[in-house]
Structure formats: C-alpha cells, structure tokens
N, C-alpha and C positions, 0 to 999 in steps of 0.2 A: 101276379102282384110283384114278383121279383123283376119281371120284365118292365113293369111300369116304373119301379124304383130305378132300374138301370137306365131307362130312357130319360128319366128326370135328372139323374146324376150326369148323364152325358150332355144334356142340354145346359145344365148349370156350368159344367166345365167349359163348354163351348162359349157360353156367355162371358165367363171370366177371361177366356182367351181373347175374345173380341174386345172386351173392355181394356185388357192390357195392350192389345195392338193399337186401339184407339188412343190410349194414353201415350204410347210410344210415338205414334204418328203426330199427335198434337205437340209433343215435346220436340220432335224432329223438325216440325214445320213452324215452330214458334218464331214469330217475327222479331227482328232486332228492335230494341228500344233506343230511339235517337232523340236527343234534345236539340233545340234550336235557340241560339242566343247571339247577341252582337250589339255593339254600340259603334256607330260610324259617323265620322266628320273629318273634314280636311281643315285644319286650323292653323292660322298664321300667328307666330309669336312676334311678328313685326308689326302687327296691328294693335292699336290700343283697345280694340273691342274684346269683350268677354262673352262667352256663350253660356246661357242658362239652360236648365233642364227642359223647359217648355219648347225650346227650338228643336228638340229631337222627336217630338210627336210620337213618343214611344208606343208601340203596339204590344199588347199583352195577350198571351194565349193564342187561341185559334185565329184571331184577327191577323196574325203574322202571315198566315198562308196567303192572304190577299196580295202580298207584295211580290209573289212569285207565280207566274203562269204555270210553271211545271209542277206546282203543288195543288193543282186542280183536284177536286175530290175524286175524279174518275181516272186520274193519271196513274201510270204504272209506278211512279215514284211514291205516290201517296199510299199505294196498296202494299208496297214492299217493306214497310216498317211501321212500328207503333211510334208516332211522332209526338214529342212533348215540346211544343213551342212555349218559351218562357217570356223573355223581354227582348224586343228588337227596336232600338232607337236610332233613327237616321236624321241628321240635320243637314241643311245646306251648309256649305263651307262658311267659316267665320273665324272669330278670334279664339283665343285659348279658352278651354272649358273650365268653368269654376270648379274648385275641388268639391264643393257642396253638391253640385249637379252630378258630377261623376260618381261620388260615393253613394248618392241616393239611388242612381240607376244600378250600380254594382250591387248594392245591398238587396234591391228587389230581385235582381237576377239570381243571386246566390240563394236567396230564400226560396224561390220557386224551384231551383235545381234541387235543393235539399228535400223539398216536399215530395218529389216524384222519383227519387232514386230507387234502384240503381239504373245505369245506362250502359248500353253497348257502344254508343257513338254520340258525337255532338257536332252539329254543323255550326261553325263559328263564322258569322258574316260580319266583316268589319271593312272599313276603308283602309286604315293603316297609317293615317297621318293625323291622328288625334293628339293634340297637346293638352295637358291638364296642369293646372297650377300646382307646383310642388313635385311634379313627376318628370323624369327624363325619358321614360318609355311607357306611355300609357297603355298601349295594347299588350306590351309584355307584362305589365302589372295585372291587367285584366285577365289574361289567359292563365297566368300563374295562380291567381286566386280561384279561378274556375277549376283548374286542375286539382287544387287542394281539396275542393269539395267533391268532385266527381270521381277522383282517384286516378292512379297512374295507368290502369289498364284500358280506360275508355279511349276509343279511337276518335281523335279530334281532327276534323277537316276544316281548314281555314281558307276562306275566300276573300280576296282583296282587290283593291284598285292598284293598277301598276304604278301609281304615284304614291303608294304607301311605303312604309319603312319596315324592313324585316330585321329586327334586332336578333342577337343570338338567343335571347330569352324566348322571343316569339317563335324562333325556329325550333328551339328545344321542345317546347310544349305543343307544337303543331305536329301531328303525325303525317298528315297530308296537307299540302299547301299549294295554292295556285293564285293566279291573278289574270286580269284582262290582258289581251294581246293586241288590242286596238286602242288608238287615241286619235280622235274622239272615241268614247267607249261604246261603240255600237254592239259589242259582244258582251256587255255586262251581264245580262241575264244568262247568256250561253255559258259564261265562265262560272257563274254560281251553280248552274245545273251540272256542269262538269264536276265541281267540287262535291256535290251531293251524290252523283252517280259513282264516282270513285270511292266514296265512303261506303255506299251500299255494296259495291262489288267486293271490297276488301272484307266486309263483314260476312257477306254471303258465301264467299269462297273459302272462308276460314283462315285467310292469310294474315289478317289483322295489320299490325303496324309494319311499315316497310323496314327492310333490313338496313337500308342506308339512306341518309339524308346529307346531301352535299350542299354546303353554304359557302358562297364566295362574296365577300364584301368588295365592291368596286368603287374606288375613291373618285367618283364622278358625281357632280351635283348640277343638274340642268333643269330649267323650267320646262313645263309641258309644252309651251308654245314653240320650243326648239326640237321637240322629240316626237312630233306627230308621226304616226305610222302611215299617213297618207303620202308622205314624201320620203326621199332618201336622206340619210341612211337608215332611219327608223324602220322604213318599210321592209328593207332587206334583212335588217337585224332581227326583227320579230318573225320574219319568215323562217328563220333558222330554228325557232323554238319547237315546232312540230317535228323537225328532223331528229331532234333529241328525244322529245316526249313520246313519240310513236314507236320507239324501239322496244323489242321484247326485253323484259327485265327492268324497264323504266315505267314508273307510274305517271309522273308528270314532270314538266320543266317550266320554269318561269323566269322572266327578267323584270325586275322592278327598277324603274327610273328613279324612284325616291321622290321626296317632297322638298322643294328648294326653299320654302318660306317659313321654316321653323329652325331654330338654332339649338339643336340637340345632337349628341354624339352619334345617334342612329341615322341621321339624315345623310344618306348617300345611296348609291345604286347597290343592288344585290342580285345575285343569280342563285337560284336553288333548283336542285334536281333530286327527286325521290325515286326509290325503286329497290329491287332485290338483287340486282347485278352490280356489284361494287365497281367493276371496271367501267361499265357503261354510265353509271351514275356520276362517278368522279370525272371521267373524260368528257362527258357531256356538259357538266357544269363549267369545266375549264374552257371548253370550246366556246361556249356562249359568253363567258366573262372576257376572254381574249378578243372575241369578235367585237364586243362592245368597246373595249379599250382601243382597239385598232382604228375605229371610226370616230373617236371622240372629237377630232378636229373638224369633222364634216357636218356637224349639226348646225343648222341655221334656222332662223324663224320660218314658220310655215307659210307666212305671207309677207309682203313688203312691210317695212316698219318705217316710222318717221316721227317727228315731233307732232304735237297736236296741230300747230299752225300749218305744217307741211301737209298733214292729212286733210285738213279742211280745204286747203287750196286745191288739192287733187280732186276732192269730192265735188267742189263747186265747179270745177272745169270739166268734169266728166259728163258724158251724155248717157252713161249707163245707170239705170235705176234698179233697185235702190243702191246707192253707194254706201257700203257699211264701214263704219269706223269702230274698231274695238278700243274701248276705253280700258286699257289693260291694267293699269296700276291699282285700280280699286275694284277689281273683278271679284264679286262676291262668290263666284263658283270656284275660286282658288283660295279664298280665305280673307279677302278684303272686307273692310267694314261696310262698303257699299254706300256710304254717305258722304264721301269726299266731294265737295262742290267745285273743285278747281276747274274741271273740264266744262261743266255747265256754265260757270261764270264767264269763261273765255268765249264760249259760243254766243252767249247773250250780249257780249260786248261788241260783236262784229256787226257792222252796219247792214250787211246783206240780209240779216234775219230780223231787223227791227220793224219791218212793215208786214202787214197781213199778206201781201202778194209777193213776198220774197220766196226764195227756195224753201220748199217744205222739208222740215227736219223733225224726226221723232227722236226724243231722248229717253232711254230706258235704262235706269230709272233713278229716282232719288227719294229716300225716306223723308217724310215730313208729316208727322202726326198732327202738328198744329194746323197745317193746311187741310189735311183730309177731314179733320173735325169741322173746320169752318165750311168746307165744301158741302158737307152733309147738311149744314144749317142753311146755306144760301141756295143750294140746288143748281142744277144744270142750266146753263145759259146766262148765269150771272157773273159779275166781276168779283174778284177776290184778291186780297193781299195778305200774305203770310210768309213766315220764314220756313225754309227747308234745309235739311242736311247739316253736316258737321256737328251733330250732337255727340258722336262717338269719336270721329277722326277729324279734328280741326287743325291738324298740323300744317296743312297746305293752303287752306282757305277757310274763312269764317262761314257761319250760316248765311244762306243767300235769301234775300227777300224777293219773292215773286209777286208780280201784279199781272193778272191775266183773266181770261174767261174760262169758266168751268165747262168743259165740253162732254165729259163723261164721268160717271161714278159707278163703281162696281164693288159690291160688298160680298164677303164670304170666302175670299181666296184663302187657301190653306196657309200660305206664307205671308202674303201682304196684308191680309184681313180686309183692308179697304184700299182701292185703287182709284185715283182721280187723274183725269187728263186735263191739264191746264194749257191753254194756248197763249203764248207770249210772242207777239209778232207773228212770224211764220213758223215758230217752233212749238211742237206739241210735246209737252213734258209730262211723263208719267210719274206721278207722286204717289208714294205708298205709305201706309201707316207703319208697316214693318218691311224690312228689305226683302226683295224678291228678284231672282234672276229671270231674264226674259229670253227664252230659248225657242219658243214655238210660235208659228204664225198666228195661232188662235189666241196667244197671249195679247196680241195686238188687235186682232179683228174683234174680239169680244169687248174691246173698249171703243169700238166704232172707228178704229184707225185702219188705214189701207197701206200696210207696209210695202207691198209690191209696187205701189204707185208713188211712194214718197221719193223725193230726190235723194235724201240722206237719212240714214239711221245711225245713231250713235248708241252703242249698247255696252254696258259694263261686262265685258267678257274678254277672254284671250283668243284662242283659236275658235273658229265658229263651229257650233254644233250642227248636225246634219241639216235641219230645216233652214237655218239661217244661211248655211253654206250653199244650199240649193237655190235659195232666194236671191242671193247677192248678184248685183250687176258688176260692181267693183268692190274691192276690199283692201283696207290697210289697217295695220295694228299700230295704234298711237302709243308712244312711250310716255305715259302719263304717270304722275306720282300716286303713291298709296301704299297700303300694307303688303301688296304683292308686286312690288316694283320689279320690273324685268331686268334692271341693271343690278345684278346680285352683289356686285362689289360695293354698292352704296348702302347695302343693308347693315353691314357691320357685324358679321358673325363673330362670336366669342367662344362657342362651345362645340362646334363641329370639329371632327378630326381633320388635322392637316398633316401632310399636304393634301389638297383636294383640287381636282381639275374642274372648272377652268380658272379658279382663283389662283392656283399655283401652276401656271401654264408650262413652266420648264421642269416640272417634277419628273423624277425618274420613274420608269415603269414599275408598278407595285407588284408584290407577290400575289398572283392570282391563282394560287394552288387551292384546290377544293379542300375545305375543312369538313370532316365528317362529324356531324352533330349527333350526340347520343340521344336516344329516345328518353322521354320523361320518366320512364320506369327503370332506367339503368343507372 
C-alpha cells in the first residue's frame, strides 16, 4: 500500500513538473503581439481639390492582410507574431484631406487599438505626404495620437514612400523607419516587408528600440520627375543607402526626397539612419546627407520636356509608336485634381485630329460624371454630347463639351466606377465618373483600346510607371498647368523653410550634422 501511495505521489509530482515546464515553455515561446495601422495619401495643397474619406477605401481587420503578399497565411511573417490589423486607408493622390475625413479614420483606428491592447509592436504603413485641413504635420499628429494610446514602450516600425516627409515629430515617435529606394517605386512591397522583418527581429532578439536615431533635414525640394533612380544622379545616390544600412551596428538607412507640392514647414528632403552603434549611425547619416547636397545641381528631368505644342509636334512627326506624352501638371498620381481640361482642349483644337482617319490618339483621362451617366443611357455605338472636366480645378480652362461616339463602357472600377471611351475625330477620350490614373496596359485593353498600336497616348502622369515605360515608342513630358506644376517657382510657397534649393540657388551650404532624436519614452 505504501508502495502504491509512493508511486502515486511520484506520478503527481512528475505531472506538476511537466505542467510547470509546459507553462514555462509556453511563456518563453509566446509570440509578440503586433498591430497594423496607417493612412496614406500624397496630397497637393496647390490643388483646389479636397479628399473625402471614401477615397481611402479603408480596409478593416483581416482584410488588411490582402494588401501584402508577405502576409500570406502560410508565410513565416504571419506565423511569427499575433497580428492585430486595425484600419488601413490608402487613397490615390489628390487634394488636401478634409479634417472630418481624417478625424473619422483616426477615431476608428484609435478605438480598435484600444480594444485589443496591449501590444509589443506596431507596423505603421503610411505614404508620408498627407496634408489635412488645419494641420501642418498630419503624419506627425497621427503617430503621436497612436503613441498616446499604445504607450511609449511599444516598438513602432514606420514604412514610407521616398516622396514622404519626415518631421521631427514623426522621427521621434517612429522607432524604426524606412522608405522605398526606387523611383518609380518597383520596390514598394519589398520596402514594406523590410519594415516588418526589422520589427520582428528587434522584438525576437530582445533588443527592442534602437539606441540611436540620426535625423538630418536637407534643404532641397525637388519634384519626383527630376529624382528618378533610373538615371543619374539619383541612381548612384540611392546606391549608397545599402552601403550604410548593411553595416553591423546599423538597422536601416533611408533618403527621403520629400514632397514638392505641399506648402508646409516639413516639406524638404531628409536622411535618417537607425542603429545601436552611435558612430556608424551618425557618420552614415551625414555621409548620405552630404552626398545628396553635393549632387543637387545635377538633377534633371528623367525624360525630355517641352511645351504641349512642342510635345505634339514631336509626337506627330515620330514614326515610333506609341509616342507617349506625359500631361504632368494635372497628374493625379502626384496630387493633381485630374480634371483640368486645358490639355484636352488644345488637342481637340488641332486640325490633325478632327477627322476619323487622322493620327490615332488616346487621352487618359478626364472625369465627366454627366457624360458617363448619359453614355449609360444611350449605349455603345451612339452619339453623345456632354460636358466633362473642370468641376474641381477650373483655373486654367472651363468644362469642355464633347460630342462624339460612345465606343466602350465599363462599370465597376474601384476608382473610376464608370469608364467610357468617346471617339471625337481620331481621338479616343477616356471619360470617368471619378478620377483614375492609367498605369497598366490592361487599363486600356479592357476598354477595347489598342495602346501599343496607337500613334500617340497622352496620359496624366509624370515619369512613366514600368508598364508604360516598356510600352513607349517615344516619350516626352509636357509642362502643362495644374495642381502639381513642375515649375515650382510658379507655385508661390509661403510656409516652407527658407533658404531652400533650388528656389534659393545661391544659398550657402547648410549644417548637415546628424541630430540624434530621442526615443518616444525618453
């Protein structure tokens, strides 16, 4: 009997030991809890347009994972943390965001963050060039309010566009921070994944917040069309980033070109380096900042530029198809309203395009809800007359009355909602219910158009995104008017910090010493 009692006691103690080991192992292997949040847009303060909440197509909860291939359910990233996706709103570029829209999205984000606390980390996915009515630093305000909710110890990793703005407030509340290294942004997803992996690594290895964050404001303000990494000096400048970022003791390094079409004190270039080695972090930041300053005079447009008239003459004389003209001043992917009719009006005035057998030209695009509604009524193959454009930005030309034949109708697009192709003479005009940028070959072919066979394509864009770039026969960027005018001196800045290159071409070399930014809990 004593033997039985002894064996029972031994078994019970063994059970308790296994239970304690199991609990300890569970505690040791507990996954970090990481939230996801962000609001992103590139918004021009020089456009009369305003952006409402609907434009952000905000995703809530698990639907956010669908924006990132690296968050696939079977991916190692997904398995390495308990993820809490809250709100992620991303709009195509546009005008300044209304305060109501901003506050609504912020309130929803903060509410969801509060409901699921506490957190070990937060992936903060923004563009960095959002302007909001009544705020000088929208992203700085947003991250500060998030920090007030999640607390000072939470590790925040911020992912940005290189055309974003890094204010001192954003730098302070971001523990890890990175941006794209390519323009056009072919590495966008790669950069976001880098931001997430660095966050996971710092949490998993127990190092947490970096010891040092070096922030260097660089008083340069240039448009993206002059700073492409396809050509020099941008190509070589950005090639220096990994040289700094890949050092032992450095977590990451980044150069922000900044956003030229907003008039706020934070609008300028910035260099940031984060890490645990003070000397490498500060010297690396100063190296990149000085490298940027040293080549400031070498930046040129990524393609030939000219007036619209010069551009059309070159296109008409060219035997290379399609000859692409960038209608830059009203580029909706940089923040233009997208409905300036000035360029289209000039095209339709030219005699070459007035007959059906003239040179074929595709114009993409112009918003015209009146025309799209009528087109749905009359149908494909019928004539239509309706006004388009200039409902938002009528500073350069009034609404334009089009009379032509409806050649295609497409419903259900995420941005445009309704797309209509109207043929006027030899010009195929894409008219949309709501503005939409045209970047992909399928944007045209799904409307029955043959972009590769067209003589000329005029698209509201700056530098060409990859698919259009590969498609081009010839290419010129037209200096057209609009909310993202490439002639920065015509914009009339009042609030940016001066002196600023190239507005103040003869300015003395600025102090490019690294400024060490204290972490948010110090």
